[in-house]
All heavy atoms as an XYZ file, in Angstrom:
962
protein
N     319.283    186.494    100.400
C     318.251    185.860     99.550
C     318.630    184.497     99.120
O     317.781    183.598     99.034
C     317.938    186.732     98.335
C     317.201    188.040     98.612
S     315.663    187.807     99.620
C     314.728    186.695     98.632
N     319.968    184.311     98.823
C     320.388    182.952     98.420
C     320.116    181.976     99.564
O     319.640    180.838     99.301
C     321.885    182.977     98.062
C     322.346    181.589     97.636
C     323.812    181.549     97.273
C     324.246    180.132     96.987
N     325.672    179.993     96.651
N     320.427    182.384    100.732
C     320.160    181.477    101.908
C     318.688    181.163    102.041
O     318.355    179.994    102.271
C     320.682    182.144    103.207
N     317.871    182.127    101.907
C     316.428    181.871    101.939
C     315.984    180.899    100.864
O     315.185    179.990    101.114
C     315.620    183.215    101.810
S     315.941    184.338    103.173
N     316.536    181.044     99.675
C     316.209    180.151     98.562
C     316.680    178.710     98.886
O     315.906    177.738     98.704
C     316.862    180.641     97.316
C     316.544    179.709     96.103
O     315.443    179.725     95.570
N     317.533    178.966     95.694
N     317.885    178.606     99.414
C     318.427    177.301     99.670
C     317.662    176.608    100.766
O     317.512    175.379    100.733
C     319.944    177.436    100.027
C     320.809    177.872     98.919
C     320.813    177.013     97.671
O     319.778    176.848     97.032
N     321.939    176.415     97.405
N     317.223    177.322    101.735
C     316.347    176.727    102.793
C     315.133    176.129    102.176
O     314.795    174.966    102.375
C     315.970    177.781    103.862
C     317.150    178.164    104.714
C     314.843    177.228    104.750
C     316.908    179.372    105.622
N     314.414    176.929    101.372
C     313.122    176.502    100.847
C     313.334    175.339     99.855
O     312.573    174.363     99.895
C     312.411    177.647    100.183
C     310.964    177.414     99.804
C     310.154    176.926    101.003
C     310.382    178.696     99.285
N     314.347    175.331     99.022
C     314.545    174.252     98.107
C     314.924    172.983     98.845
O     314.354    171.896     98.568
C     315.635    174.655     97.060
C     316.047    173.398     96.175
C     315.145    175.762     96.181
N     315.818    173.052     99.839
C     316.232    171.870    100.548
C     315.037    171.219    101.315
O     314.863    170.002    101.275
C     317.309    172.234    101.571
N     314.279    172.016    101.978
C     313.110    171.522    102.683
C     312.076    170.931    101.757
O     311.493    169.854    102.018
C     312.493    172.616    103.592
C     311.152    172.247    104.165
C     313.458    173.013    104.674
N     311.912    171.518    100.633
C     310.938    171.031     99.586
C     311.442    169.694     99.021
O     310.637    168.813     98.882
C     310.661    172.105     98.556
O     310.247    173.298     99.136
C     309.660    171.604     97.587
N     312.741    169.608     98.731
C     313.244    168.330     98.198
C     313.008    167.261     99.212
O     312.639    166.126     98.862
C     314.781    168.440     97.868
C     314.923    169.313     96.592
C     315.371    167.087     97.698
C     316.369    169.644     96.190
N     313.282    167.517    100.494
C     313.071    166.542    101.578
C     311.567    166.172    101.619
O     311.249    164.938    101.733
C     313.518    167.055    102.839
N     310.659    167.076    101.510
C     309.265    166.803    101.585
C     308.805    165.957    100.364
O     308.024    165.024    100.509
N     309.250    166.300     99.193
C     308.920    165.509     97.954
C     309.468    164.109     98.126
O     308.818    163.147     97.817
C     309.418    166.217     96.704
C     309.373    165.299     95.530
C     308.686    167.531     96.449
N     310.695    163.972     98.629
C     311.292    162.631     98.868
C     310.475    161.838     99.846
O     310.214    160.630     99.595
C     312.748    162.840     99.423
O     313.544    163.463     98.464
N     310.020    162.480    100.905
C     309.180    161.699    101.887
C     307.856    161.272    101.243
O     307.395    160.216    101.482
C     308.991    162.540    103.155
C     310.216    162.656    104.012
C     309.970    163.465    105.262
O     308.905    164.039    105.432
O     310.888    163.480    106.094
N     307.208    162.218    100.532
C     305.965    161.930     99.908
C     306.049    160.792     98.873
O     305.224    159.838     98.870
C     305.365    163.179     99.198
N     307.108    160.772     98.065
C     307.341    159.734     97.094
C     307.595    158.433     97.773
O     306.981    157.371     97.400
C     308.537    160.110     96.210
C     308.339    161.123     95.147
C     309.615    161.517     94.479
C     307.324    160.608     94.072
N     308.356    158.446     98.884
C     308.683    157.184     99.554
C     307.484    156.591    100.287
O     307.185    155.420    100.148
C     309.817    157.428    100.529
O     310.959    157.963     99.806
C     310.282    156.141    101.184
N     306.781    157.406    101.021
C     305.597    156.939    101.715
C     304.524    156.464    100.718
O     303.949    155.347    100.882
C     305.013    157.986    102.618
C     303.868    157.418    103.536
S     303.182    158.608    104.627
C     302.180    159.567    103.514
N     304.233    157.263     99.724
C     303.254    156.862     98.737
C     303.592    155.563     98.039
O     302.727    154.679     97.874
N     304.863    155.424     97.657
C     305.320    154.163     96.993
C     305.199    153.020     97.895
O     304.714    151.932     97.532
C     306.730    154.317     96.523
O     306.836    155.437     95.578
C     307.225    153.100     95.775
N     305.569    153.166     99.147
C     305.522    152.059    100.114
C     304.019    151.697    100.399
O     303.737    150.511    100.636
C     306.233    152.447    101.427
C     306.550    151.213    102.228
C     307.694    151.424    103.133
C     308.165    150.051    103.705
N     309.310    150.230    104.611
N     303.135    152.591    100.201
C     301.714    152.352    100.363
C     301.100    151.739     99.091
O     299.888    151.438     99.049
C     300.964    153.622    100.750
N     301.944    151.637     98.020
C     301.491    150.950     96.830
C     301.071    151.841     95.672
O     300.492    151.384     94.639
N     301.363    153.156     95.827
C     301.020    154.099     94.721
C     302.229    154.188     93.773
O     303.363    154.299     94.210
C     300.655    155.433     95.265
C     300.265    156.401     94.120
C     299.547    155.353     96.306
N     301.962    154.162     92.486
C     303.021    154.385     91.473
C     303.640    155.760     91.635
O     302.983    156.745     91.671
C     302.340    154.268     90.087
C     303.382    154.388     88.977
O     304.473    154.858     89.122
O     302.920    154.079     87.798
N     304.954    155.798     91.756
C     305.649    157.052     92.063
C     305.391    158.110     90.956
O     305.330    159.319     91.201
C     307.133    156.753     92.184
C     307.269    155.344     91.791
C     305.955    154.663     91.822
N     305.256    157.645     89.686
C     304.930    158.565     88.587
C     303.583    159.235     88.842
O     303.398    160.395     88.674
C     304.986    157.843     87.218
C     306.463    157.437     86.948
C     304.441    158.729     86.108
C     306.610    156.520     85.712
N     302.621    158.456     89.298
C     301.282    158.941     89.604
C     301.329    159.940     90.726
O     300.650    160.934     90.760
C     300.354    157.785     89.969
C     298.913    158.148     90.024
C     298.452    158.557     88.621
C     297.023    158.349     88.439
N     296.561    158.832     87.166
N     302.208    159.749     91.729
C     302.324    160.680     92.832
C     302.761    162.027     92.306
O     302.136    163.029     92.674
C     303.397    160.124     93.892
C     302.834    158.789     94.540
C     303.656    161.174     94.964
C     303.861    158.072     95.383
N     303.765    162.024     91.453
C     304.247    163.301     90.883
C     303.133    163.996     90.064
O     302.918    165.162     90.225
C     305.514    163.125     90.010
C     305.900    164.354     89.269
C     306.709    162.678     90.931
N     302.450    163.210     89.304
C     301.381    163.770     88.438
C     300.281    164.392     89.336
O     299.869    165.552     89.092
C     300.760    162.720     87.532
C     301.675    162.255     86.442
C     301.149    161.038     85.736
O     300.234    160.338     86.200
N     301.706    160.767     84.569
N     299.798    163.712     90.327
C     298.710    164.194     91.151
C     299.131    165.381     91.975
O     298.440    166.404     92.018
C     298.149    163.072     92.008
C     297.163    163.568     93.066
C     297.527    161.949     91.169
N     300.293    165.280     92.634
C     300.750    166.360     93.459
C     301.036    167.629     92.647
O     300.906    168.739     93.162
C     301.989    165.965     94.273
C     301.710    164.880     95.340
C     303.056    164.564     96.084
C     300.675    165.253     96.314
N     301.491    167.455     91.413
C     301.753    168.587     90.541
C     300.542    169.386     90.144
O     300.624    170.485     89.738
C     302.512    168.140     89.327
O     303.762    167.591     89.639
N     299.403    168.797     90.354
C     298.159    169.453     89.915
C     297.387    170.129     91.036
O     296.404    170.800     90.816
N     297.877    169.979     92.268
C     297.180    170.571     93.387
C     297.963    171.583     94.058
O     298.924    172.159     93.569
N     297.621    171.901     95.323
C     298.307    172.936     96.090
C     299.735    172.571     96.371
O     300.558    173.443     96.619
C     297.558    173.125     97.401
C     297.962    174.317     98.254
C     297.917    175.672     97.513
C     297.141    174.392     99.561
N     300.098    171.298     96.340
C     301.481    170.867     96.628
C     302.382    171.136     95.417
O     303.558    170.956     95.543
C     301.516    169.396     96.942
N     301.824    171.576     94.327
C     302.708    171.817     93.161
C     303.788    172.862     93.516
O     303.576    173.770     94.270
C     301.884    172.284     91.936
C     301.367    173.678     92.015
C     300.457    173.974     90.822
N     299.912    175.310     90.989
C     298.802    175.635     91.715
N     298.237    174.690     92.454
N     298.413    176.840     91.815
N     304.945    172.621     92.912
C     306.089    173.442     93.279
C     307.198    173.303     92.263
O     307.154    172.309     91.410
C     306.614    173.133     94.658
S     307.179    171.455     94.900
N     308.163    174.119     92.365
C     309.312    174.003     91.365
C     310.024    172.755     91.484
O     310.480    172.187     90.448
N     310.169    172.188     92.686
C     310.901    170.899     92.798
C     310.125    169.788     92.070
O     310.737    169.053     91.313
C     311.117    170.534     94.273
C     311.683    169.084     94.404
C     312.047    171.513     94.938
N     308.873    169.671     92.213
C     308.068    168.726     91.483
C     308.132    169.002     89.984
O     308.301    168.067     89.199
C     306.626    168.723     91.962
C     306.273    167.915     93.213
C     304.847    168.219     93.580
C     306.481    166.442     92.958
N     308.008    170.238     89.586
C     307.990    170.564     88.198
C     309.332    170.312     87.544
O     309.395    169.768     86.445
C     307.669    172.095     88.035
C     307.583    172.551     86.630
C     307.232    174.043     86.542
O     306.330    174.466     87.296
O     307.913    174.744     85.803
N     310.443    170.679     88.202
C     311.744    170.544     87.615
C     312.476    169.270     87.891
O     313.371    168.888     87.159
C     312.665    171.718     88.046
C     312.142    173.025     87.546
O     311.864    173.144     86.354
N     311.974    173.990     88.405
N     312.119    168.592     88.988
C     312.845    167.406     89.363
C     312.014    166.176     89.634
O     312.552    165.059     89.680
C     313.662    167.693     90.708
C     314.747    168.721     90.591
C     315.881    168.180     89.733
N     317.137    168.936     89.936
C     317.432    170.039     89.279
N     316.617    170.576     88.411
N     318.643    170.638     89.528
N     310.722    166.308     89.728
C     309.846    165.179     90.043
C     310.003    164.012     89.176
O     310.249    162.900     89.594
N     309.934    164.226     87.865
C     310.022    163.112     86.934
C     311.428    162.545     86.951
O     311.567    161.289     86.905
C     309.673    163.621     85.544
C     309.620    162.476     84.496
C     309.138    162.946     83.150
O     308.153    163.742     83.101
O     309.686    162.454     82.143
N     312.445    163.373     87.052
C     313.794    162.838     87.111
C     314.019    162.034     88.388
O     314.705    161.011     88.359
C     314.800    164.010     87.098
C     314.936    164.715     85.784
C     315.964    165.778     85.779
N     317.243    165.312     86.209
C     318.202    166.051     86.622
N     318.057    167.406     86.640
N     319.370    165.557     86.971
N     313.407    162.469     89.452
C     313.544    161.713     90.723
C     312.956    160.348     90.572
O     313.622    159.327     90.972
C     312.919    162.469     91.892
C     313.615    163.736     92.292
S     312.728    164.810     93.469
C     313.008    163.864     95.032
N     311.728    160.194     90.072
C     311.134    158.866     89.958
C     311.827    157.995     88.903
O     311.715    156.773     88.986
C     309.585    158.936     89.759
C     308.924    159.607     90.888
C     309.221    159.578     88.431
N     312.515    158.628     87.975
C     313.290    157.884     86.999
C     314.685    157.546     87.501
O     315.439    156.879     86.769
C     313.345    158.636     85.674
C     312.034    158.637     84.986
O     311.268    157.697     85.039
N     311.751    159.706     84.274
N     315.078    158.018     88.666
C     316.368    157.771     89.248
C     317.488    158.460     88.525
O     318.615    158.082     88.523
N     317.143    159.614     87.931
C     318.076    160.456     87.128
C     318.617    161.522     88.121
O     317.999    162.541     88.277
C     317.457    161.039     85.939
C     318.345    161.947     85.206
O     319.542    162.122     85.553
O     317.903    162.557     84.177
N     319.748    161.228     88.734
C     320.304    162.190     89.660
C     321.610    162.800     89.127
O     322.493    163.196     89.875
C     320.589    161.501     90.977
C     319.323    160.928     91.625
C     319.221    159.540     91.843
C     318.266    161.730     91.952
C     318.075    159.022     92.425
C     317.119    161.208     92.471
C     316.990    159.840     92.731
N     321.665    162.909     87.752
C     322.783    163.638     87.175
C     322.767    165.049     87.682
O     321.734    165.680     87.736
C     322.657    163.654     85.616
C     322.927    162.286     84.999
O     323.593    161.414     85.642
O     322.521    162.075     83.859
N     323.881    165.512     88.118
C     323.885    166.808     88.813
C     323.486    168.013     87.966
O     323.908    168.192     86.818
C     325.352    166.964     89.291
C     326.132    166.041     88.444
C     325.227    164.971     87.973
N     322.563    168.763     88.570
C     322.321    170.109     88.197
C     322.959    170.981     89.260
O     323.911    171.710     89.030
N     322.470    170.762     90.485
C     323.089    171.346     91.641
C     323.406    170.206     92.653
O     322.533    169.539     93.079
C     322.119    172.382     92.323
C     322.767    173.181     93.396
C     323.711    174.098     93.071
C     322.392    173.066     94.715
C     324.356    174.880     94.077
C     322.999    173.806     95.735
C     323.999    174.748     95.390
N     324.648    170.017     92.905
C     325.132    168.836     93.608
C     324.752    168.907     95.102
O     324.764    169.993     95.709
C     326.617    168.715     93.466
C     327.072    168.190     92.129
C     328.573    168.295     91.955
N     329.034    167.627     90.759
C     328.959    168.113     89.527
N     328.458    169.317     89.318
N     329.435    167.379     88.466
N     324.573    167.737     95.643
C     324.317    167.591     97.088
C     325.436    168.300     97.869
O     325.187    168.999     98.822
C     324.231    166.096     97.505
C     322.841    165.585     97.068
C     324.444    165.926     98.999
C     322.608    164.098     97.339
N     326.687    168.066     97.468
C     327.829    168.646     98.282
C     327.743    170.206     98.299
O     328.107    170.828     99.320
C     329.149    168.180     97.766
C     329.581    168.699     96.458
C     331.041    168.213     96.102
N     331.299    168.475     94.715
C     331.699    169.651     94.225
N     331.855    170.677     95.080
N     331.940    169.841     92.952
N     327.245    170.792     97.180
C     327.164    172.247     97.226
C     325.964    172.751     98.081
O     326.079    173.795     98.782
C     326.999    172.739     95.784
C     328.265    172.455     94.893
C     327.980    172.872     93.431
C     329.490    173.158     95.390
N     324.883    172.014     98.017
C     323.762    172.389     98.859
C     324.074    172.164    100.326
O     323.736    173.008    101.186
C     322.493    171.590     98.462
C     321.219    172.322     98.690
N     320.162    172.206     97.829
C     320.853    173.241     99.560
C     319.196    172.967     98.280
N     319.607    173.610     99.326
N     324.817    171.074    100.639
C     325.232    170.846    101.954
C     326.108    171.999    102.500
O     326.001    172.479    103.617
C     326.025    169.535    102.021
C     326.645    169.168    103.347
C     325.858    168.854    104.475
C     328.012    169.298    103.507
C     326.447    168.652    105.703
C     328.625    169.074    104.730
C     327.822    168.714    105.824
O     328.438    168.461    107.000
N     327.064    172.455    101.667
C     327.935    173.581    101.987
C     327.108    174.816    102.357
O     327.324    175.460    103.386
C     328.914    173.876    100.877
C     329.769    175.095    101.103
C     330.512    175.528     99.857
C     329.624    175.982     98.726
N     329.045    177.312     98.791
N     326.104    175.083    101.457
C     325.236    176.263    101.757
C     324.418    176.091    103.020
O     324.259    177.009    103.845
C     324.272    176.478    100.563
C     325.033    176.974     99.327
O     326.161    177.397     99.453
O     324.344    176.928     98.284
N     323.941    174.835    103.277
C     323.143    174.582    104.491
C     324.036    174.713    105.713
O     323.564    175.177    106.725
C     322.486    173.236    104.448
C     321.360    173.098    103.462
C     320.923    171.653    103.276
C     320.148    173.970    103.925
N     325.262    174.391    105.620
C     326.233    174.554    106.729
C     326.371    176.002    107.058
O     326.357    176.422    108.227
C     327.526    173.895    106.384
C     328.430    173.726    107.590
O     327.947    173.469    108.700
N     329.732    173.836    107.354
N     326.548    176.875    106.033
C     326.632    178.316    106.248
C     325.365    178.833    106.817
O     325.399    179.676    107.701
C     326.950    178.975    104.879
C     328.374    178.598    104.388
C     326.827    180.468    105.016
C     328.703    178.973    102.942
N     324.231    178.363    106.324
C     322.926    178.755    106.873
C     322.775    178.396    108.366
O     322.329    179.267    109.143
C     321.758    178.163    106.042
C     321.762    178.813    104.683
C     320.422    178.319    106.802
C     320.965    178.069    103.616
N     323.289    177.235    108.728
C     323.182    176.841    110.182
C     323.983    177.857    111.040
O     323.544    178.270    112.059
C     323.773    175.464    110.332
C     322.956    174.297    109.747
C     321.631    174.145    110.503
O     320.568    174.585    110.076
N     321.700    173.437    111.563
N     325.214    178.205    110.532
C     326.032    179.135    111.299
C     325.367    180.499    111.323
O     325.373    181.203    112.361
C     327.428    179.245    110.663
C     328.179    177.935    110.837
C     329.536    177.978    110.116
C     330.233    176.647    110.315
N     331.363    176.508    109.465
N     324.799    180.953    110.237
C     324.136    182.237    110.152
C     322.924    182.312    111.099
O     322.713    183.303    111.777
C     323.742    182.576    108.725
O     324.883    182.526    107.877
C     323.121    183.964    108.565
N     322.190    181.269    111.117
C     321.002    181.214    111.989
C     321.452    181.348    113.457
O     320.711    182.003    114.236
C     320.169    179.937    111.786
O     320.787    178.813    112.338
N     322.565    180.771    113.811
C     323.090    180.954    115.139
C     323.508    182.360    115.413
O     323.243    182.927    116.442
C     324.263    180.008    115.432
C     323.859    178.563    115.576
O     322.724    178.287    115.962
N     324.740    177.663    115.206
N     324.171    182.996    114.412
C     324.605    184.380    114.556
C     323.465    185.293    114.812
O     323.588    186.318    115.476
C     325.380    184.844    113.317
C     326.713    184.131    113.129
O     327.204    183.533    114.095
O     327.259    184.189    112.002
N     322.322    185.073    114.137
C     321.151    185.965    114.243
C     320.090    185.444    115.236
O     318.993    186.002    115.302
C     320.534    186.157    112.862
C     321.383    186.994    111.932
C     322.200    186.469    111.003
C     321.329    188.392    112.067
C     322.973    187.258    110.149
C     322.087    189.220    111.267
C     322.986    188.646    110.324
N     320.371    184.373    115.961
C     319.467    183.783    116.896
C     318.116    183.497    116.268
O     317.073    183.821    116.780
C     319.286    184.710    118.107
C     320.541    184.799    118.952
O     321.244    183.810    119.087
O     320.792    185.895    119.486
N     318.205    182.824    115.137
C     316.951    182.393    114.388
C     316.906    180.899    114.391
O     317.781    180.260    113.777
C     316.934    182.951    112.965
C     315.713    182.458    112.202
C     316.986    184.487    112.941
N     315.985    180.304    115.130
C     315.922    178.822    115.115
C     315.370    178.375    113.771
O     314.472    178.987    113.191
C     314.889    178.523    116.272
C     314.132    179.782    116.510
C     315.018    180.942    116.046
N     315.977    177.350    113.265
C     315.553    176.736    111.978
C     315.407    175.231    112.190
O     316.168    174.400    111.755
C     316.638    177.000    110.896
C     316.934    178.463    110.563
C     318.071    178.537    109.564
C     315.733    179.156    110.006
N     314.370    174.835    112.951
C     314.233    173.427    113.343
C     314.045    172.536    112.123
O     314.638    171.409    112.089
C     313.005    173.434    114.252
C     312.245    174.684    113.941
C     313.267    175.657    113.513
N     313.282    172.876    111.166
C     313.068    172.009    109.979
C     314.365    171.959    109.136
O     314.779    170.877    108.682
C     311.854    172.499    109.172
C     311.671    171.688    107.883
C     310.585    172.454    110.020
N     314.944    173.114    108.855
C     316.161    173.195    108.114
C     317.292    172.329    108.781
O     318.032    171.689    108.111
C     316.593    174.623    107.916
O     315.510    175.351    107.238
C     317.851    174.723    107.036
N     317.341    172.399    110.121
C     318.318    171.616    110.851
C     318.193    170.093    110.556
O     319.177    169.454    110.399
C     318.242    171.949    112.330
O     318.598    173.285    112.563
N     316.889    169.669    110.525
C     316.659    168.232    110.241
C     317.121    167.896    108.834
O     317.709    166.816    108.600
C     315.200    167.892    110.488
C     314.814    167.913    111.912
C     315.516    166.840    112.754
O     315.731    165.688    112.249
O     315.832    167.125    113.873
N     316.771    168.765    107.905
C     317.125    168.548    106.489
C     318.621    168.589    106.345
O     319.204    167.801    105.532
C     316.384    169.522    105.571
C     316.854    169.404    104.183
C     314.857    169.277    105.655
N     319.313    169.525    107.050
C     320.765    169.564    107.015
C     321.353    168.174    107.393
O     322.307    167.718    106.744
C     321.235    170.634    107.955
C     322.691    170.715    108.194
C     323.536    171.156    107.175
C     323.274    170.285    109.365
C     324.946    171.200    107.364
C     324.651    170.337    109.585
C     325.475    170.790    108.584
N     320.754    167.538    108.372
C     321.234    166.215    108.784
C     321.085    165.181    107.702
O     321.897    164.286    107.567
C     320.589    165.741    110.097
C     320.982    166.593    111.374
C     322.487    166.558    111.615
O     323.116    165.439    111.485
O     323.044    167.611    111.978
N     319.969    165.305    106.939
C     319.805    164.393    105.812
C     320.851    164.629    104.745
O     321.411    163.652    104.174
C     318.366    164.576    105.192
C     317.218    164.159    106.124
C     315.906    164.575    105.496
C     317.228    162.664    106.357
N     321.165    165.855    104.505
C     322.204    166.189    103.531
C     323.544    165.687    104.070
O     324.381    165.154    103.276
C     322.230    167.677    103.201
C     321.317    168.049    102.094
C     320.010    168.356    102.336
C     321.792    168.170    100.804
C     319.130    168.779    101.346
C     320.917    168.575     99.764
C     319.634    168.861    100.047
N     323.828    165.828    105.362
C     325.040    165.322    105.931
C     325.154    163.788    105.752
O     326.213    163.267    105.398
C     325.121    165.678    107.396
C     326.448    165.285    108.027
C     326.434    165.435    109.576
C     326.295    166.817    110.017
N     326.370    166.988    111.453
N     324.022    163.136    105.942
C     323.983    161.614    105.724
C     324.315    161.333    104.264
O     325.130    160.373    104.005
C     322.634    161.092    106.152
O     322.381    161.420    107.412
C     322.537    159.582    105.884
N     323.785    162.071    103.360
C     324.086    161.854    101.935
C     325.597    162.055    101.692
O     326.206    161.234    100.944
C     323.350    162.808    101.058
N     326.208    162.994    102.320
C     327.668    163.224    102.172
C     328.434    162.048    102.751
O     329.358    161.565    102.088
C     328.095    164.579    102.879
C     327.507    165.818    102.216
S     328.124    166.064    100.543
C     329.864    166.354    100.954
N     328.067    161.627    103.944
C     328.761    160.543    104.591
C     328.651    159.231    103.730
O     329.594    158.449    103.669
C     328.166    160.283    105.997
C     328.678    158.997    106.675
C     328.511    161.480    106.918
N     327.547    159.111    103.028
C     327.330    157.881    102.191
C     327.926    158.041    100.831
O     327.739    157.198     99.945
C     325.848    157.587    102.128
C     325.253    157.053    103.391
C     323.825    156.611    103.216
C     323.336    155.957    104.472
N     322.777    154.666    104.241
N     328.703    159.129    100.640
C     329.392    159.280     99.340
C     328.501    159.709     98.201
O     328.835    159.501     97.038
N     327.404    160.395     98.493
C     326.488    160.817     97.403
C     326.551    162.326     97.090
O     325.656    162.842     96.480
C     325.077    160.385     97.850
C     324.962    158.825     97.985
C     323.678    158.389     98.364
N     323.711    156.995     98.754
C     322.812    156.310     99.346
N     321.624    156.929     99.664
N     322.960    155.067     99.703
N     327.624    162.920     97.439
C     327.777    164.345     97.309
C     327.789    164.802     95.808
O     327.488    165.997     95.585
N     328.049    163.974     94.961
C     328.126    164.370     93.520
C     326.752    164.184     92.824
O     326.631    164.596     91.665
C     329.200    163.601     92.768
C     330.612    163.953     93.271
C     330.943    165.449     93.157
O     330.703    166.031     92.080
O     331.432    166.035     94.167
N     325.774    163.575     93.508
C     324.479    163.501     92.931
C     323.760    164.848     92.906
O     324.134    165.748     93.705
C     323.576    162.557     93.761
C     323.979    161.073     93.860
C     322.999    160.380     94.762
C     324.035    160.421     92.478
N     322.841    165.054     92.035
C     321.934    166.219     92.117
C     321.316    166.257     93.483
O     321.094    165.204     94.083
C     320.872    166.082     91.027
C     319.988    167.327     90.948
O     320.456    168.313     90.446
O     318.830    167.248     91.474
N     320.997    167.465     93.958
C     320.417    167.572     95.287
C     319.130    166.814     95.459
O     318.732    166.435     96.560
C     320.337    169.004     95.815
C     319.646    169.946     94.875
N     319.405    171.225     95.284
C     319.108    169.843     93.684
C     318.767    171.864     94.309
N     318.584    171.053     93.319
N     318.432    166.536     94.337
C     317.198    165.719     94.408
C     317.528    164.248     94.749
O     316.649    163.539     95.134
C     316.404    165.836     93.095
O     317.197    165.283     92.011
N     318.787    163.918     94.699
C     319.220    162.586     95.092
C     319.089    162.367     96.589
O     319.336    161.234     97.100
N     318.617    163.407     97.262
C     318.314    163.231     98.742
C     317.275    162.131     98.862
O     317.197    161.469     99.895
C     317.802    164.563     99.341
C     317.703    164.600    100.818
C     319.091    164.535    101.451
C     317.020    165.886    101.254
N     316.500    161.920     97.793
C     315.467    160.874     97.826
C     316.138    159.507     98.181
O     315.539    158.733     98.891
C     314.857    160.723     96.434
C     313.937    159.523     96.190
C     312.724    159.574     97.115
C     313.481    159.504     94.727
N     317.394    159.263     97.755
C     318.007    157.980     98.044
C     318.224    157.788     99.523
O     318.229    156.625     99.973
C     319.364    157.881     97.309
O     320.303    158.829     97.800
C     319.147    158.028     95.787
N     318.365    158.873    100.276
C     318.573    158.728    101.724
C     317.248    158.359    102.405
O     317.259    157.450    103.249
C     319.113    160.079    102.335
C     320.469    160.447    101.678
C     319.195    160.009    103.820
C     321.518    159.349    101.805
N     316.184    158.966    101.950
C     314.842    158.647    102.526
C     314.491    157.209    102.137
O     313.935    156.449    102.948
C     313.793    159.645    102.094
C     314.153    161.087    102.408
C     312.387    159.288    102.581
C     314.256    161.394    103.848
N     314.858    156.836    100.944
C     314.595    155.408    100.466
C     315.382    154.484    101.391
O     314.802    153.415    101.842
C     315.039    155.250     99.033
C     314.173    155.917     98.044
C     314.728    155.786     96.647
O     316.020    155.741     96.452
O     313.942    155.749     95.725
N     316.625    154.782    101.626
C     317.441    153.907    102.518
C     316.822    153.730    103.863
O     316.724    152.632    104.425
C     318.863    154.497    102.723
C     319.748    154.416    101.466
O     319.357    153.783    100.463
O     320.820    155.043    101.537
N     316.315    154.806    104.452
C     315.670    154.797    105.754
C     314.437    154.010    105.774
O     314.016    153.455    106.831
C     315.433    156.275    106.229
C     316.709    157.037    106.424
S     316.384    158.821    106.621
C     315.556    158.848    108.207
N     313.724    153.909    104.610
C     312.438    153.262    104.496
C     312.497    151.881    103.938
O     311.492    151.183    103.790
C     311.537    154.101    103.653
O     311.370    155.372    104.209
N     313.700    151.471    103.533
C     313.905    150.118    102.897
C     312.987    149.927    101.651
O     312.354    148.870    101.564
C     313.671    149.000    103.879
C     314.789    148.961    104.951
O     315.939    149.167    104.598
N     314.425    148.675    106.163
N     312.888    150.929    100.823
C     312.104    150.848     99.603
C     312.717    151.791     98.548
O     313.249    152.826     98.940
C     310.608    151.084     99.826
C     309.791    150.744     98.586
C     310.343    152.552    100.275
C     308.279    150.728     98.804
N     312.562    151.449     97.349
C     312.993    152.352     96.268
C     311.734    152.999     95.708
O     310.859    152.337     95.197
C     313.749    151.626     95.162
C     314.423    152.519     94.197
C     315.309    151.780     93.191
O     314.778    150.939     92.458
N     316.599    152.005     93.278
N     311.664    154.328     95.810
C     310.472    155.056     95.401
C     310.676    155.614     94.005
O     310.374    156.776     93.733
C     310.187    156.183     96.431
N     311.169    154.828     93.122
C     311.406    155.273     91.762
C     311.343    154.101     90.800
O     311.415    152.953     91.211
C     312.711    155.995     91.646
C     313.881    155.280     92.264
C     315.031    156.268     92.422
N     315.813    155.830     93.506
C     317.086    155.366     93.385
N     317.604    155.218     92.217
N     317.751    154.970     94.456
N     311.150    154.407     89.562
C     311.033    153.389     88.526
C     312.333    153.018     87.905
O     312.518    151.950     87.325
C     310.070    153.832     87.443
O     310.553    154.980     86.820
C     308.660    154.130     87.952
N     313.298    153.966     88.015
C     314.618    153.714     87.387
C     315.697    153.513     88.390
O     315.588    153.570     89.529
């Protein structure tokens, strides 16, 4: 169950990060993005618990990137053991690996946003 939770949280953090980055680059206020998405079908625990912190650039650790990366590494190995393809999780695992390589392992896992920002050459936050 922990692995299933970690998959869903990681993928959701990546999706929120992409939505914030694309919306911001298109000219939408990142705070507005969190507000609007939180009221529709896209609402989720990541937006509820981390959305405002993400747009404020508050990546003080709750659950560190390095710990989520460790779990995702275990999940990758487990998926191989059980012959379960995890194509989306594998992509998100690479984003977490990039965060580790860039020395961001001590950030909260919502700090994955900084990797998507780097890739997009824009800061999708107010802080």
